[in-house]
C-alpha positions as CSV (number, residue, x, y, z in Angstrom):
1,M,0.0,0.0,0.0
2,E,1.1,3.5,-0.8
3,S,-0.2,6.5,1.2
4,Y,0.3,10.2,0.6
5,A,-1.2,13.1,2.6
6,T,-1.8,16.5,1.2
7,D,-1.0,19.8,2.9
8,R,-2.8,20.7,6.1
9,T,-5.6,22.7,4.5
10,A,-6.9,19.9,2.2
11,G,-7.6,17.2,4.7
12,L,-7.5,14.4,2.1
13,I,-5.5,11.3,2.1
14,T,-5.2,9.0,-0.9
15,F,-3.6,5.6,-1.3
16,A,-3.4,2.7,-3.8
17,L,-4.3,-0.8,-2.5
18,D,-4.1,-3.8,-4.7
19,G,-4.1,-1.5,-7.7
20,E,-7.3,0.4,-6.7
21,L,-7.6,4.0,-5.7
22,W,-8.9,4.9,-2.2
23,A,-9.5,8.3,-0.6
24,V,-10.4,9.3,2.9
25,R,-11.0,12.6,4.8
26,P,-9.8,11.8,8.4
27,G,-12.5,12.3,11.0
28,R,-15.2,12.9,8.3
29,T,-15.6,9.9,6.1
30,A,-14.6,6.2,6.0
31,P,-12.1,5.2,3.2
32,Q,-13.8,5.1,-0.2
33,R,-12.8,3.1,-3.2
34,L,-13.0,5.3,-6.2
35,P,-14.2,3.8,-9.5
36,V,-11.3,4.7,-11.8
37,P,-9.3,2.7,-14.3
38,G,-6.4,0.6,-12.9
39,P,-4.1,-0.7,-11.8
40,V,-3.4,2.6,-10.0
41,S,0.0,3.8,-8.7
42,D,1.3,6.9,-7.0
43,P,-2.0,8.8,-6.3
44,R,-1.5,12.4,-5.3
45,P,-4.2,14.7,-4.1
46,D,-4.0,18.4,-5.2
47,P,-3.3,20.9,-2.4
48,T,-6.9,22.1,-2.4
49,G,-8.2,18.6,-1.8
50,H,-10.6,18.7,-4.8
51,R,-8.8,16.4,-7.3
52,I,-6.4,13.4,-7.4
53,S,-3.8,12.6,-10.0
54,Y,-2.6,9.1,-10.5
55,A,-0.8,6.9,-12.9
56,A,-2.6,4.0,-14.6
57,Q,-1.9,2.0,-17.8
58,R,1.1,4.2,-18.6
59,A,-1.1,7.4,-18.6
60,L,-1.5,10.2,-16.1
61,R,-5.1,10.6,-15.1
62,V,-7.0,13.1,-12.9
63,T,-10.2,12.5,-11.1
64,R,-12.4,14.4,-8.6
65,A,-11.9,13.5,-5.0
66,D,-15.2,11.6,-5.1
67,G,-14.1,9.6,-8.2
68,G,-16.1,11.6,-10.7
69,A,-15.1,13.3,-14.0
70,D,-12.1,11.0,-14.4
71,V,-9.9,11.9,-17.4
72,A,-6.6,11.0,-19.0
73,L,-4.5,14.1,-18.8
74,A,-1.5,12.7,-20.7
75,Q,-1.6,9.5,-22.7
76,P,1.3,7.5,-24.2
77,D,1.7,7.5,-28.0
78,S,3.6,4.2,-28.1
79,P,4.0,1.1,-25.9
80,Q,7.4,2.3,-24.8
81,V,6.1,5.6,-23.4
82,E,4.9,6.1,-19.8
83,F,3.6,9.3,-18.2
84,G,3.7,9.9,-14.4
85,A,6.9,8.0,-13.7
86,A,10.5,9.3,-13.3
87,K,12.5,6.5,-11.5
88,H,15.7,8.4,-10.8
89,T,13.8,11.0,-8.7
90,V,14.1,8.5,-5.9
91,A,17.6,10.0,-5.2
92,T,16.2,13.4,-4.0
93,S,12.6,12.7,-3.1
94,P,12.1,12.0,0.7
95,D,9.0,9.8,-0.1
96,G,10.3,7.7,-3.0
97,A,10.3,8.2,-6.8
98,R,7.8,10.7,-8.1
99,G,6.5,11.3,-11.6
100,H,3.9,14.1,-11.2
101,W,3.6,17.2,-9.0
102,W,0.7,19.6,-8.4
103,S,1.0,23.3,-8.6
104,P,0.1,25.0,-5.2
105,D,-3.2,26.2,-6.5
106,G,-4.2,22.8,-7.9
107,T,-4.8,24.0,-11.5
108,R,-1.8,22.5,-13.2
109,L,0.7,19.7,-12.9
110,L,4.4,19.0,-13.8
111,V,4.4,15.6,-15.4
112,A,7.3,13.3,-16.3
113,R,7.3,11.4,-19.6
114,T,9.6,8.4,-19.9
115,D,10.4,6.8,-23.3
116,S,12.2,3.4,-23.2
117,T,12.5,2.9,-27.0
118,A,16.3,3.1,-27.0
119,V,16.8,0.9,-24.0
120,P,17.9,-2.6,-25.0
121,P,16.5,-5.6,-23.1
122,W,18.6,-7.2,-20.4
123,P,20.0,-10.7,-20.8
124,A,17.4,-13.1,-19.5
125,I,16.9,-16.6,-18.1
126,D,13.7,-18.6,-18.0
127,G,11.2,-17.1,-15.7
128,E,12.8,-13.7,-15.5
129,D,11.5,-10.4,-16.8
130,P,14.1,-9.4,-19.5
131,K,13.5,-5.7,-19.1
132,P,14.0,-4.4,-15.5
133,P,13.0,-0.7,-14.9
134,F,16.6,0.6,-15.3
135,S,19.1,0.9,-18.1
136,A,22.1,-1.4,-17.9
137,V,25.7,0.0,-17.5
138,G,27.0,1.5,-20.7
139,C,23.6,1.3,-22.5
140,P,21.3,4.1,-23.6
141,N,19.1,5.5,-20.9
142,H,15.4,6.0,-20.7
143,D,14.6,9.4,-22.3
144,T,12.8,11.4,-19.5
145,T,11.3,14.7,-20.2
146,L,9.1,17.1,-18.1
147,W,5.9,18.7,-19.2
148,V,3.6,21.4,-17.7
149,A,0.1,19.9,-18.0
150,E,-3.1,22.0,-17.9
151,L,-6.3,20.4,-16.7
152,N,-7.7,20.8,-20.3
153,G,-5.0,18.4,-21.5
154,S,-2.6,20.9,-23.1
155,L,1.1,20.1,-22.6
156,T,4.2,22.4,-22.6
157,Q,7.6,20.8,-22.6
158,A,10.3,22.0,-20.2
159,R,13.5,22.7,-22.2
160,W,17.1,22.2,-21.1
161,D,20.3,20.7,-22.6
162,R,19.1,17.1,-22.4
163,N,22.1,15.8,-24.4
164,A,24.4,17.0,-21.6
165,F,22.0,16.4,-18.7
166,E,20.1,13.2,-19.4
167,Y,19.2,12.3,-15.8
168,V,16.1,13.8,-14.2
169,V,16.9,13.2,-10.5
170,G,14.4,15.6,-9.0
171,A,11.5,17.8,-9.7
172,G,8.6,19.6,-8.1
173,W,6.4,22.6,-7.9
174,D,6.7,25.0,-5.0
175,S,5.3,28.5,-4.4
176,H,7.9,30.0,-6.8
177,G,7.0,27.6,-9.7
178,P,8.0,24.3,-11.2
179,Y,11.6,23.1,-11.0
180,A,13.9,20.3,-12.0
181,V,17.1,18.8,-10.8
182,V,19.1,17.3,-13.8
183,Q,22.4,15.5,-13.9
184,T,25.1,14.6,-16.4
185,R,25.7,11.0,-17.4
186,D,29.0,11.0,-15.6
187,Q,27.2,12.4,-12.5
188,R,29.9,15.0,-11.9
189,T,27.6,18.0,-12.6
190,V,24.1,18.7,-11.2
191,R,21.9,21.7,-12.1
192,F,18.9,23.1,-10.3
193,L,16.5,24.6,-12.9
194,A,13.5,26.9,-12.5
195,I,10.9,26.1,-15.2
196,D,8.7,28.8,-16.7
197,P,5.2,27.2,-16.7
198,V,4.1,29.3,-19.7
199,D,6.7,28.4,-22.3
200,G,8.9,25.8,-20.7
201,R,12.1,27.8,-20.7
202,T,14.5,27.0,-17.8
203,E,16.9,29.1,-15.8
204,I,19.9,27.7,-13.9
205,L,19.5,28.5,-10.2
206,E,22.5,26.4,-9.0
207,E,25.2,24.2,-10.5
208,Q,27.2,21.7,-8.4
209,T,30.3,19.8,-9.6
210,D,32.7,17.2,-8.2
211,D,35.6,15.3,-9.6
212,R,34.1,11.9,-8.6
213,W,30.3,12.4,-8.3
214,V,27.9,15.0,-6.9
215,H,26.1,13.4,-4.0
216,L,22.3,13.7,-4.1
217,V,20.8,14.6,-0.8
218,P,17.2,13.7,-0.2
219,G,15.1,16.9,-0.1
220,L,17.7,19.0,-1.9
221,P,18.0,21.4,-3.6
222,A,14.9,23.3,-2.5
223,R,13.5,26.8,-1.9
224,T,12.0,28.3,1.2
225,A,8.8,30.5,1.2
226,S,10.9,33.6,0.7
227,G,12.9,32.1,-2.1
228,T,16.1,31.3,-0.2
229,L,18.0,28.5,-2.0
230,L,18.8,25.4,0.1
231,S,21.5,23.1,-1.0
232,H,24.7,21.4,0.4
233,T,28.4,21.5,0.1
234,D,31.1,19.0,0.9
235,R,34.1,20.6,2.6
236,N,37.0,19.1,4.5
237,G,35.2,15.8,5.1
238,T,31.9,17.3,6.2
239,R,28.6,17.6,4.3
240,H,27.1,20.9,5.2
241,L,23.6,22.4,4.7
242,T,23.9,25.7,2.8
243,V,21.5,28.6,2.8
244,D,22.0,30.8,-0.3
245,G,25.4,29.2,-0.7
246,V,26.6,29.8,2.9
247,P,27.2,26.7,5.2
248,V,25.0,26.9,8.3
249,T,26.0,23.6,9.9
250,P,29.3,23.1,11.8
251,Q,32.3,21.0,10.9
252,G,31.8,17.3,11.7
253,L,28.0,17.3,11.6
254,Q,27.1,15.3,8.5
255,L,23.9,16.4,6.7
256,R,21.7,13.4,5.9
257,A,18.4,14.7,4.5
258,V,16.2,17.7,4.3
259,L,12.7,16.7,5.4
260,G,10.9,19.8,4.4
261,T,10.3,23.5,4.9
262,D,7.7,25.4,6.8
263,G,7.8,29.0,5.7
264,D,11.5,29.8,6.0
265,Q,12.2,27.1,8.6
266,V,14.1,24.1,7.4
267,L,13.8,20.7,9.1
268,F,16.6,18.2,8.4
269,T,18.5,15.3,9.8
270,A,22.2,15.1,10.5
271,S,24.7,12.9,12.2
272,G,27.6,13.6,14.6
273,E,27.8,10.0,15.6
274,P,27.3,7.9,12.4
275,T,25.0,5.3,14.1
276,E,22.5,8.1,15.0
277,T,20.6,10.7,13.1
278,Q,19.2,13.7,15.0
279,L,16.5,16.2,14.0
280,W,17.7,19.8,13.4
281,S,16.1,23.0,12.3
282,H,17.4,26.3,10.8
283,D,15.6,29.6,10.2
284,P,16.7,33.2,9.7
285,V,15.6,34.3,13.2
286,R,16.7,31.5,15.6
287,G,19.5,30.1,13.4
288,L,20.5,26.5,13.9
289,R,18.8,24.3,16.6
290,Q,19.1,20.7,17.6
291,L,15.6,19.2,18.3
292,T,16.5,15.7,19.5
293,S,19.4,14.1,21.3
294,A,18.3,10.5,22.2
295,R,20.3,7.6,20.7
296,A,18.1,6.8,17.8
297,L,17.4,7.4,14.1
298,H,15.1,10.4,14.1
299,S,12.8,11.6,11.4
300,G,9.8,14.0,11.3
301,V,7.6,16.5,9.5
302,R,6.7,20.0,10.4
303,R,3.6,22.0,9.2
304,G,2.1,25.2,10.6
305,G,4.4,25.1,13.7
306,T,3.5,21.5,14.6
307,L,6.2,18.9,14.6
308,L,5.6,15.2,14.3
309,R,8.8,13.4,15.2
310,V,9.7,9.7,15.2
311,A,12.6,8.1,17.1
312,R,13.6,4.6,16.0
313,G,15.8,3.4,18.8
314,A,16.9,0.1,20.4
315,D,14.0,-0.1,22.8
316,R,11.2,-1.2,20.3
317,P,10.7,-2.0,16.6
318,G,9.0,0.8,14.6
319,G,10.1,3.5,17.0
320,R,8.2,6.0,19.1
321,A,6.2,8.9,17.6
322,E,5.0,12.1,19.3
323,V,3.5,15.4,18.3
324,C,5.1,18.6,19.5
325,R,3.5,22.0,19.5
326,G,5.3,25.1,20.7
327,G,5.4,25.5,24.5
328,Q,3.4,22.3,25.1
329,R,4.3,18.9,26.3
330,P,4.8,16.3,23.5
331,V,1.8,14.1,22.9
332,P,2.8,10.5,22.3
333,I,1.2,8.4,19.6
334,T,0.4,4.9,20.6
335,S,2.3,2.2,18.6
336,Y,0.8,-1.2,18.1
337,V,3.9,-2.8,16.6
338,E,4.4,-6.2,18.1
339,Q,7.4,-6.8,20.3
340,P,9.8,-9.4,18.9
341,V,10.1,-12.8,20.4
342,L,13.9,-12.6,20.3
343,D,16.0,-10.6,22.8
344,L,19.1,-9.1,21.5
345,H,22.4,-10.3,23.1
346,M,24.5,-7.7,21.3
347,T,27.5,-5.5,22.0
348,R,28.4,-2.4,20.1
349,L,32.0,-2.0,19.1
350,V,34.3,0.6,17.6
351,L,37.1,-1.3,15.9
352,G,40.6,-0.5,14.6
353,P,42.3,2.7,13.6
354,R,39.4,3.7,11.3
355,R,37.0,3.3,14.2
356,L,34.7,1.0,12.3
357,R,31.2,0.8,13.9
358,A,30.2,-2.8,14.5
359,R,27.7,-5.0,16.3
360,L,28.6,-8.4,17.8
361,H,25.7,-10.8,18.5
362,L,26.2,-13.9,20.7
363,P,23.8,-16.7,21.4
364,S,21.5,-16.2,24.4
365,W,22.5,-19.6,25.7
366,Y,26.3,-19.1,25.4
367,R,28.5,-18.7,28.4
368,P,32.2,-17.5,28.3
369,G,34.7,-20.3,28.5
370,R,32.2,-22.9,27.1
371,G,34.2,-23.1,23.9
372,R,35.0,-20.8,21.0
373,L,32.2,-19.8,18.7
374,P,32.5,-19.8,14.9
375,V,32.1,-16.3,13.5
376,L,29.5,-15.3,10.9
377,A,30.2,-12.0,9.2
378,D,26.9,-10.3,8.4
379,P,27.7,-7.0,6.7
380,Y,26.2,-4.9,4.0
381,G,29.2,-2.9,3.1
382,G,27.8,-0.9,0.2
383,A,26.9,2.8,-0.3
384,S,23.2,2.6,0.2
385,H,22.9,1.1,3.6
386,Q,24.3,1.0,7.2
387,R,24.1,-2.2,9.2
388,V,25.2,-0.6,12.4
389,T,22.8,2.0,13.7
390,A,20.9,2.8,16.9
391,E,17.7,1.3,15.5
392,L,16.1,-2.1,16.4
393,G,15.0,-3.4,13.0
394,W,14.4,-6.7,11.3
395,R,18.1,-6.9,10.2
396,E,19.3,-6.8,13.8
397,L,16.8,-9.4,14.8
398,L,17.9,-11.6,11.9
399,S,21.5,-11.3,13.0
400,Q,20.5,-12.4,16.5
401,W,18.5,-15.4,15.0
402,F,21.6,-16.5,13.2
403,A,23.5,-16.2,16.5
404,E,21.0,-18.5,18.2
405,Q,22.0,-21.2,15.7
406,G,25.5,-21.4,17.1
407,F,27.4,-18.4,15.7
408,A,29.0,-15.2,16.9
409,V,27.5,-12.8,14.3
410,L,29.5,-9.7,13.4
411,A,28.1,-6.8,11.4
412,A,30.5,-3.9,10.6
413,D,30.3,-0.8,8.4
414,G,33.4,0.1,6.4
415,R,34.5,2.7,3.9
416,G,31.8,3.6,1.4
417,T,28.9,3.2,3.8
418,P,26.7,6.3,4.7
419,G,27.0,8.5,7.7
420,R,30.8,9.1,8.0
421,G,31.0,12.0,5.5
422,P,31.8,12.6,1.9
423,D,35.5,11.6,2.0
424,W,34.6,8.3,3.6
425,E,31.9,7.6,1.0
426,R,34.1,8.5,-1.9
427,E,37.0,6.3,-0.9
428,V,35.5,3.4,-2.8
429,H,35.4,5.4,-6.1
430,G,36.8,3.1,-8.8
431,D,36.9,0.0,-6.7
432,L,33.8,-1.6,-5.2
433,F,35.3,-4.5,-3.3
434,G,38.9,-3.8,-2.3
435,L,38.5,-1.4,0.6
436,A,35.2,-2.8,1.6
437,L,36.7,-6.2,2.0
438,D,39.8,-4.9,3.8
439,D,37.6,-3.2,6.4
440,Q,35.6,-6.4,7.0
441,V,38.8,-8.3,7.6
442,T,40.0,-5.6,9.9
443,A,36.8,-5.6,11.9
444,L,37.0,-9.4,12.2
445,H,40.6,-9.4,13.5
446,E,39.9,-6.6,16.0
447,A,36.7,-8.3,17.3
448,V,38.7,-11.5,17.8
449,R,41.4,-9.6,19.7
450,L,38.7,-8.0,22.0
451,C,36.6,-11.2,22.4
452,P,38.6,-14.4,23.0
453,D,35.3,-16.4,22.6
454,L,35.5,-16.0,18.8
455,D,37.2,-18.7,16.7
456,P,39.2,-17.0,13.9
457,E,39.8,-20.5,12.2
458,R,36.0,-20.9,11.7
459,V,34.7,-17.8,9.9
460,G,31.9,-17.6,7.4
461,I,30.2,-14.7,5.6
462,R,26.6,-14.2,4.4
463,G,25.1,-11.3,2.4
464,W,22.3,-10.2,0.0
465,S,22.5,-7.7,-2.8
466,F,25.8,-5.7,-2.4
467,S,26.8,-7.9,0.5
468,G,26.0,-11.0,-1.6
469,A,28.6,-9.9,-4.1
470,L,31.0,-9.0,-1.2
471,A,30.5,-12.5,0.2
472,V,31.5,-14.0,-3.1
473,A,34.6,-11.7,-3.2
474,A,35.5,-12.6,0.3
475,V,35.8,-16.4,-0.3
476,M,37.5,-15.9,-3.6
477,R,40.0,-13.2,-2.5
478,R,40.5,-14.1,1.2
479,P,40.1,-17.8,1.6
480,D,42.7,-17.6,4.4
481,V,40.1,-15.7,6.4
482,Y,36.7,-16.9,5.2
483,R,35.9,-20.6,5.1
484,V,32.4,-20.5,3.6
485,A,29.9,-18.0,2.1
486,V,26.2,-17.8,1.4
487,A,25.5,-15.1,-1.2
488,G,22.2,-13.9,-2.5
489,A,21.3,-11.6,-5.4
490,G,24.8,-10.2,-5.9
491,V,26.0,-8.3,-8.9
492,T,28.8,-10.5,-10.2
493,D,29.3,-8.7,-13.6
494,Q,29.2,-5.0,-13.0
495,R,28.0,-4.3,-16.5
496,L,24.7,-6.2,-15.7
497,Y,23.3,-3.6,-13.3
498,N,21.6,-0.2,-13.0
499,A,23.7,2.3,-15.0
500,H,22.9,5.3,-12.8
501,W,24.0,3.5,-9.6
502,R,27.0,1.5,-10.9
503,E,28.5,4.3,-13.2
504,R,28.5,6.6,-10.1
505,F,31.3,4.5,-8.7
506,L,33.1,3.0,-11.7
507,G,32.4,5.5,-14.5
508,Q,31.4,4.4,-18.0
509,P,32.8,1.1,-19.1
510,A,34.0,2.4,-22.4
511,R,36.2,4.9,-20.6
512,Y,37.2,2.8,-17.6
513,P,37.2,-0.9,-18.7
514,E,39.9,-1.8,-16.2
515,R,37.7,-0.8,-13.3
516,Y,34.9,-3.2,-14.5
517,E,37.4,-6.0,-15.1
518,A,38.9,-5.5,-11.5
519,C,35.3,-5.9,-10.0
520,D,34.2,-8.8,-12.3
521,L,33.6,-11.7,-10.0
522,V,32.7,-14.0,-13.0
523,R,36.3,-13.6,-14.2
524,E,37.5,-14.6,-10.8
525,A,35.6,-17.9,-10.7
526,P,38.7,-20.1,-11.0
527,R,39.9,-18.6,-7.7
528,L,37.1,-20.3,-5.6
529,T,38.4,-22.9,-3.2
530,R,35.8,-22.6,-0.4
531,P,32.2,-23.8,-0.2
532,L,29.7,-21.3,-1.7
533,L,25.9,-21.2,-1.8
534,L,24.4,-18.9,-4.4
535,M,20.8,-17.7,-4.3
536,H,18.7,-15.5,-6.5
537,G,15.0,-14.7,-6.9
538,L,13.8,-15.1,-10.5
539,A,11.5,-12.1,-10.2
540,D,14.3,-9.8,-9.1
541,S,13.8,-6.4,-10.9
542,N,16.8,-4.8,-9.1
543,V,19.7,-7.2,-9.7
544,P,19.0,-9.3,-12.8
545,P,19.3,-13.1,-12.0
546,V,21.5,-13.6,-15.0
547,N,24.3,-12.3,-12.7
548,T,24.1,-15.5,-10.5
549,L,23.6,-17.7,-13.6
550,R,26.7,-16.5,-15.3
551,L,28.8,-16.9,-12.1
552,S,27.5,-20.4,-11.7
553,E,28.3,-21.2,-15.3
554,A,31.8,-19.9,-14.9
555,L,32.3,-21.9,-11.7
556,H,31.2,-25.0,-13.5
557,A,33.5,-24.3,-16.4
558,A,36.4,-23.9,-14.0
559,G,35.5,-27.1,-12.1
560,R,34.7,-25.3,-8.9
561,P,32.0,-27.0,-6.8
562,H,29.3,-24.8,-5.4
563,E,25.5,-24.9,-4.8
564,V,23.0,-22.6,-6.5
565,L,19.3,-22.0,-5.6
566,F,17.0,-20.0,-7.9
567,L,13.7,-18.9,-6.3
568,P,10.7,-18.7,-8.8
569,G,8.4,-15.7,-8.2
570,V,10.7,-14.1,-5.6
571,G,11.9,-10.6,-6.0
572,H,15.0,-8.8,-4.8
573,Q,14.1,-9.0,-1.1
574,P,12.9,-12.5,0.0
575,M,12.4,-11.6,3.6
576,G,8.7,-11.6,4.5
577,S,7.8,-13.8,1.5
578,A,6.5,-17.3,1.5
579,V,10.1,-18.7,1.1
580,T,11.6,-16.9,4.0
581,E,11.6,-19.7,6.6
582,K,13.0,-22.4,4.3
583,L,15.5,-20.1,2.7
584,L,17.0,-19.2,6.1
585,E,17.0,-22.8,7.2
586,R,18.9,-23.7,4.0
587,Q,21.5,-21.0,4.8
588,V,22.0,-22.1,8.4
589,R,22.4,-25.8,7.4
590,F,25.1,-24.8,4.8
591,L,27.0,-22.7,7.3
592,Q,26.7,-25.2,10.1
593,D,27.9,-28.0,8.0
594,H,31.0,-26.2,6.7
595,L,32.0,-24.5,10.0
596,G,31.6,-27.5,12.1
597,V,28.6,-26.5,14.2
598,T,26.6,-29.4,15.5
599,R,22.8,-29.1,15.5
600,T,22.7,-29.5,19.3
601,E,25.3,-26.8,19.7
602,G,23.0,-24.3,18.0
């Protein structure tokens, strides 16, 4: 289900459920299913609460809030064209990818049109969709354009140098007019453009450049009610929030995301300690203020002087939410999230000279001196995710579940992961696995030094997505450390992945072929000497399953024994699906068998 609220004056909430459009006015009506064509995605009420825009059957449609007068505002002229979707806007949009944006008065929309004609199909295997939603590395991109749509159906195209700036990574319509955030193919230049809604001309409001890549911060760039430009700058290892080009956050405080503006007040998150995010605000009168301090991942939204804040800490899954109004005591919002049946037996660690943040989970039944435990490395290690934070989430519980099966489970965040600043993030530019693997080995050695209950001669590694590929690299490149690996949905040939994401780190393959060769795990197949279990969902639209197939074929050709498990109907994330229990049991058995863990020991 997707749910999106309007501004505070409209009082209308819309959501799509099983492809159908629903609307509700809280406190006034029960949810209503609206009789419109489907399947529906991304419904957006206009700021006045009178109309709803939504995407359906590759068209952008608009209906009244009661479901009447439904019309197609923009219709595709070929099967390769889709209105109302712009997938790369996920990089800057706090609430996911967007493809249509209402004007503040609800009379017009800014609409994305995406043409996939030039995008070649991906290599496919039986049961797999051969055309995932993104272009592959080195291939032509989807052609995304922006249009100002009148409610009578007339369209005016926004014009910029699309040959140089082919990525639309953000867009919107604020009180100053429609705007776009566009990016070059090499991702070293980003422009913030104001769009004239009458004739589609654009004006450059800001240009950012970087020798490696311009980092895209959720919620930025943006404008306040008075027209002040909000952006960011990376200086001396710190990512700062800027107001009209001037940094307003101190050295060492890492900007994470801008959550929104309320007049000229900016609400954002930032980290001093990388495992936490705190809420901050800035405005011209009171300047910079820290709004939270508890050890947690904080988020929130502010409208009309009222702040809703959420703290996701270690005390309960889902976190705690409360409403804060000026001068009044916070009002808590009751959470009905179930408490987990597992208790965490976990120690937080800071390891090695780089002060790697880590978590060490031990079995609840284990007692020191009973015998050394085999170690299971459970990292992510990639640029999109931290494994070590103040939050109690399902990943932390899963690490504890593995620990209960007879392992000491170690999760560590190394170079390239978020939260440690721009220099830390960009150290992996040009090499996906080298430094990431070095940091995992360092974390392991330091943890063994601190905890004599860990057995350094019995070490395995598991992972999914980036960490699936990292697990493969670990047993191929460091068999002296890692004795076994289970690896799911990893990118083994870096050319077989999302161009926008992979080219950010490795550049375009025609210019930097040596980088792709150095990260090509298929080429390294003959190096495998340790047990390896490969897994991949055949319905994975993020990492094409052909990555696992090609690695398996290369391993067979090299005479390297391994096991492979393809999962029909399973997407990129199998957790929470019908196969979860059996998939986890399969991983545990494989790890126990090859690390010498008896069933009774676990």
